[in-house]
C-alpha positions in Angstrom: -79.2 131.6 -53.6 -75.9 132.3 -54.6 -75.4 135.5 -56.5 -75.6 135.4 -60.5 -72.6 136.7 -62.3 -73.6 138.8 -65.0 -71.0 139.3 -67.8 -71.8 142.1 -69.9 -70.4 140.8 -73.3 -68.9 143.9 -75.2 -66.8 141.5 -77.5 -65.8 143.3 -80.6 -68.6 146.1 -80.6 -65.7 148.7 -80.0 -65.4 148.6 -83.8 -61.7 148.7 -83.3 -61.6 151.8 -81.4 -60.0 152.2 -78.0 -62.4 155.1 -77.0 -65.3 152.9 -77.8 -63.9 150.1 -75.7 -63.7 152.5 -72.8 -67.0 153.7 -73.2 -68.4 150.2 -73.3 -66.8 149.5 -69.8 -68.7 152.7 -68.5 -71.9 151.4 -69.8 -71.5 148.1 -68.4 -70.6 149.3 -65.0 -73.2 152.1 -64.8 -75.8 149.2 -65.8 -74.6 146.9 -62.9 -72.9 144.1 -64.7 -70.3 142.2 -62.7 -68.0 141.7 -65.4 -67.3 143.3 -68.9 -66.0 141.0 -71.5 -63.8 141.7 -74.7 -62.5 139.5 -77.3 -58.8 139.4 -78.6 -59.8 139.0 -82.2 -56.6 138.4 -84.5 -57.1 138.3 -88.1 -53.8 136.2 -87.9 -55.7 133.0 -86.7 -58.1 133.4 -89.8 -57.5 132.0 -93.5 -57.7 134.9 -95.8 -60.4 133.0 -97.8 -62.4 131.9 -94.9 -66.2 132.9 -95.5 -68.2 134.9 -93.2 -71.5 133.7 -91.4 -74.7 135.0 -92.7 -75.3 137.1 -89.6 -72.0 138.6 -90.2 -72.7 139.5 -93.5 -76.0 141.2 -92.8 -74.7 144.3 -90.6 -71.3 145.0 -92.4 -70.6 147.0 -95.3 -68.9 145.2 -98.3 -66.8 142.9 -96.4 -66.2 139.6 -98.2 -64.1 137.5 -95.8 -63.8 136.8 -92.1 -60.1 138.0 -92.2 -61.2 141.5 -93.7 -63.9 141.7 -91.0 -61.6 140.9 -88.1 -58.9 143.1 -89.5 -61.1 146.2 -89.1 -62.1 145.1 -85.4 -58.6 144.4 -84.2 -57.1 146.7 -81.2 -53.6 147.0 -80.3 -54.1 144.6 -77.4 -50.4 145.2 -76.1 -51.6 148.7 -75.6 -55.0 148.2 -75.1 -55.0 145.5 -72.2 -53.5 147.7 -69.4 -55.6 150.8 -70.3 -58.9 148.8 -70.5 -57.9 146.9 -67.1 -57.1 150.1 -65.3 -60.6 151.5 -66.6 -62.3 148.3 -65.3 -60.6 149.1 -61.8 -61.7 152.8 -61.8 -65.4 151.8 -62.4 -65.4 148.8 -60.3 -66.2 146.2 -62.6 -64.0 143.2 -63.4 -62.2 142.7 -66.6 -62.4 139.5 -68.9 -61.5 139.0 -72.5 -61.6 135.8 -74.7 -58.5 134.6 -76.5 -58.5 132.9 -79.8 -55.0 131.9 -79.9 -52.2 130.4 -77.8 -50.2 133.3 -78.0 -53.4 135.3 -76.7 -53.8 133.0 -73.8 -49.9 133.5 -72.9 -50.4 137.2 -73.0 -53.4 137.0 -70.6 -51.5 135.1 -68.3 -48.5 137.5 -68.1 -51.3 140.4 -67.4 -52.4 138.2 -64.1 -56.1 137.6 -65.5 -57.7 135.0 -63.0 -60.5 133.9 -65.3 -60.5 132.8 -68.9 -63.3 132.4 -71.4 -63.1 129.6 -73.9 -65.3 130.7 -76.9 -67.3 128.0 -78.6 -65.0 127.6 -81.5 -62.2 126.5 -79.6 -63.9 123.7 -77.9 -62.4 121.3 -80.3 -59.0 123.3 -80.4 -57.1 120.7 -78.1 -53.6 122.3 -78.0 -55.3 125.5 -77.0 -57.3 123.7 -74.4 -54.1 121.7 -73.1 -52.2 125.2 -72.8 -55.2 126.7 -70.8 -55.7 123.7 -68.6 -52.1 123.9 -67.5 -52.8 127.6 -66.0 -55.3 126.1 -63.5 -57.2 129.3 -63.4 -61.3 129.6 -63.5 -62.7 128.7 -66.7 -65.6 129.5 -68.5 -66.1 126.9 -71.3 -68.6 128.1 -73.7 -70.5 124.9 -75.6 -72.3 126.5 -78.5 -72.3 124.1 -81.7 -71.1 121.1 -79.4 -72.5 117.7 -78.6 -72.3 116.0 -75.2 -69.1 114.0 -76.7 -67.0 116.9 -77.5 -67.9 118.7 -74.1 -66.8 115.5 -72.3 -63.4 115.6 -74.1 -62.9 119.4 -73.7 -63.2 118.9 -69.8 -61.0 116.0 -69.7 -58.4 117.7 -71.5 -58.6 120.7 -69.1 -58.7 118.8 -66.0 -55.8 116.5 -66.9 -53.5 119.5 -68.0 -53.9 120.7 -64.6 -57.4 122.7 -63.9 -59.9 121.7 -60.9 -62.9 120.4 -62.1 -64.2 123.0 -59.4 -63.0 126.0 -61.2 -64.8 125.2 -64.6 -68.3 126.3 -65.4 -69.8 125.2 -68.7 -71.9 128.0 -70.7 -74.9 126.5 -72.5 -74.7 128.6 -75.8 -76.2 128.7 -79.3 -73.9 130.3 -81.7 -76.4 131.8 -83.9 -76.7 135.8 -83.8 -79.5 136.3 -82.9 -80.5 132.8 -81.7 -84.2 132.1 -82.8 -86.1 131.2 -79.7 -87.0 127.7 -80.9 -83.3 126.9 -81.0 -82.4 128.3 -77.4 -83.0 124.8 -75.8 -82.5 126.3 -72.3 -83.4 122.7 -70.8 -79.7 121.8 -72.1 -78.6 123.9 -69.0 -80.1 121.1 -66.7 -78.8 118.2 -68.9 -75.1 119.7 -68.6 -75.2 120.0 -65.0 -76.6 116.5 -64.4 -74.2 115.0 -66.8 -71.1 116.4 -65.8 -71.7 117.5 -62.2 -70.4 120.7 -62.8 -71.2 124.4 -62.5 -73.4 125.8 -65.5 -74.3 129.2 -66.9 -75.8 130.5 -70.3 -74.5 132.7 -72.8 -77.4 134.4 -74.4 -77.4 135.4 -78.0 -81.3 135.8 -78.3 -83.3 139.0 -78.7 -84.8 139.6 -75.3 -84.5 138.9 -71.8 -86.7 135.5 -71.5 -84.1 133.1 -72.3 -81.7 134.3 -69.4 -84.3 134.6 -67.0 -85.6 130.6 -67.7 -81.8 129.8 -67.6 -81.5 131.2 -64.1 -84.6 129.3 -63.0 -82.8 126.2 -64.3 -79.5 126.8 -61.8 -77.1 128.9 -64.3 -74.8 130.7 -62.0 -73.2 132.8 -64.8 -75.4 134.9 -67.4 -73.8 136.6 -70.3 -75.3 139.1 -72.8 -73.9 141.1 -75.7 -74.5 144.7 -75.5 -73.4 147.8 -77.7 -73.4 151.5 -77.5 -75.7 151.6 -80.4 -77.6 148.8 -82.3 -77.3 150.6 -85.5 -73.4 150.9 -85.5 -71.9 148.6 -88.3 -70.4 145.3 -87.3 -71.3 141.8 -86.9 -72.9 141.7 -83.4 -74.5 145.0 -82.8 -77.8 144.1 -84.1 -78.0 140.9 -81.6 -76.8 143.2 -78.7 -78.5 145.1 -76.1 -78.2 149.0 -76.0 -77.3 150.6 -72.9 -80.9 151.2 -71.5 -82.0 147.5 -72.6 -78.7 146.2 -70.7 -79.7 147.9 -67.5 -83.2 146.7 -67.8 -81.8 143.0 -68.5 -79.7 143.2 -65.5 -82.6 144.5 -63.2 -84.7 141.6 -64.7 -82.1 139.2 -63.7 -81.5 140.3 -60.1 -85.5 140.3 -59.7 -85.4 136.6 -60.8 -82.9 135.8 -58.2 -85.2 137.6 -55.3 -88.1 135.9 -57.0 -86.3 132.2 -56.8 -85.6 132.6 -53.0 -84.1 130.0 -51.0 -86.3 127.4 -51.9 -87.2 126.4 -48.3 -91.2 126.4 -47.7 -91.6 128.5 -44.7 -93.8 131.7 -44.3 -92.2 134.7 -45.7 -91.5 137.8 -43.6 -94.1 139.8 -46.0 -96.7 137.3 -45.4 -96.4 136.5 -41.8 -98.3 139.6 -40.6 -101.2 138.1 -42.9 -101.5 134.7 -41.1 -104.0 136.1 -38.4 -106.0 138.0 -41.0 -106.2 134.9 -43.7 -106.5 132.0 -41.2 -109.2 131.2 -39.0 -110.0 130.4 -35.2 -112.6 128.5 -33.3 -115.4 130.8 -31.9 -118.5 130.3 -30.0 -121.6 129.4 -32.0 -123.9 130.4 -29.3 -123.7 131.5 -25.5 -121.6 129.2 -23.8 -121.7 129.0 -19.8 -118.9 127.9 -17.7 -118.8 124.1 -17.3 -120.6 123.4 -20.7 -119.1 120.9 -23.1 -117.7 122.1 -26.3 -119.1 120.5 -29.3 -120.3 120.6 -32.8 -123.4 122.7 -31.6 -121.6 125.5 -29.9 -118.6 126.0 -31.6 -117.8 127.3 -35.2 -114.7 128.5 -37.3 -114.1 131.9 -38.4 -111.6 134.7 -39.0 -109.3 136.0 -37.6 -106.6 133.5 -36.7 -105.4 135.0 -33.6 -107.2 132.6 -31.4 -107.3 128.8 -31.3 -106.3 127.2 -34.7 -109.0 124.7 -36.2 -106.2 122.4 -36.0 -107.1 121.8 -32.5 -110.7 121.4 -33.2 -111.0 117.8 -32.1 -108.9 118.2 -29.1 -111.2 121.0 -28.0 -114.4 118.9 -28.4 -115.7 117.1 -25.4 -113.8 119.6 -22.7 -115.3 121.6 -20.3 -115.5 125.4 -20.7 -113.4 127.1 -18.0 -115.4 130.3 -18.5 -118.6 132.0 -20.0 -118.5 132.9 -23.7 -120.9 135.3 -25.5 -121.9 134.6 -29.1 -119.3 134.9 -31.7 -116.3 135.2 -29.0 -113.0 133.7 -29.7 -112.4 130.7 -27.4 -109.3 131.2 -25.2 -106.2 129.3 -25.7 -106.1 128.4 -22.1 -108.9 126.0 -22.7 -106.4 123.5 -24.4 -104.2 123.6 -21.1 -105.4 120.8 -19.1 
C-alpha cells in the first residue's frame, strides 16, 4: 500500500502570531506529519459586511464580521513565508499553504511552492482555477459544499489551463466545523474516485479519528486534519482542532490503519506462518499398521499437528500399501505419497 500523506492543518490557528506559527510547525513535525499547512488569509478578499458562520461566532470575542475576524488572523506573509519555509526545512517537514486570491497564488509560485491547496470556497472561482491550472503544479482540490457538476467543471478548467490530471488529488470534505458524524458521508470518497478516475483524499473536520480511518480504508491517499496549540484559544477553528497530544495519536492511528490494510494479497502472513503446523492437521495412524497394509478409513485418522501429510491428500493416500510399520497415533510419513 502507498504511504498515506498526512497534512497537519495549522490554518489560522496561529492567531496572527508568527511565534505561534513557528510553534505549530514544530508540533506537527514532532507528531510525525508529512506536511504542515497554513492559510494565506487576507481581509482584502472579504466584503467588510460579510457575515460570519455560526461556528466562527462561537469561539471569537465580540467580532461581528468575517472581515474583522480575518484582519486579526493576518500575518505579514512577505515576511512570514520565508521564515516558515525555513523552519519547515529545519524540522524536516514539508510546507504547504492555501491561497485565497490570484495575488497570493502568484506570490506562492514565486516562492517555488510545488503543491497548491484549493480551499472548498474557491471551487467555483473560475479565474482563480484557471490561473492555478496554468502553473502545472500538484494540486489538492477540496470539494466541501460542492456537487459533482461543480467538481467536474473545476477539474475541466484546471486541466484545460495546463495541469495534468495525474497531478490533481480530490479531497472529500464537509465545510462544517466540527462536522457532525451523520454529515461526514465518507462513502463519497469512493464516488469521487470512481466518477473521475483520479486520486482521492479526505479533509477531516469531525471530532475524533474514526472518519479519517474510514477514509483510508476507502482509498484516500491524503488525510488532512486541523490541529492547534491549545483548543481553548480564541479563534474560529481551535475548537474543531486536535491538541498536540491528540495530533500525535491521530497520526499513529492512521499509520496503524495503513499496516492493518496491508497489500490486499491473500497469502499467509509472516507472523502466522509459524502457526500453520500448530493449527492445521495431518494424517495419522488410527491403529497399529503393519508394512504392506492397505491405508483405509479404519486405520487412518486426522489430528494435529500439521507437520505430516496434509488431509488434502486423504483420498490420494487411501488404497495405497504402507511402506513401513506404524504404531498407534503416529504421523504417516510423507514418502508414502511418492510412488
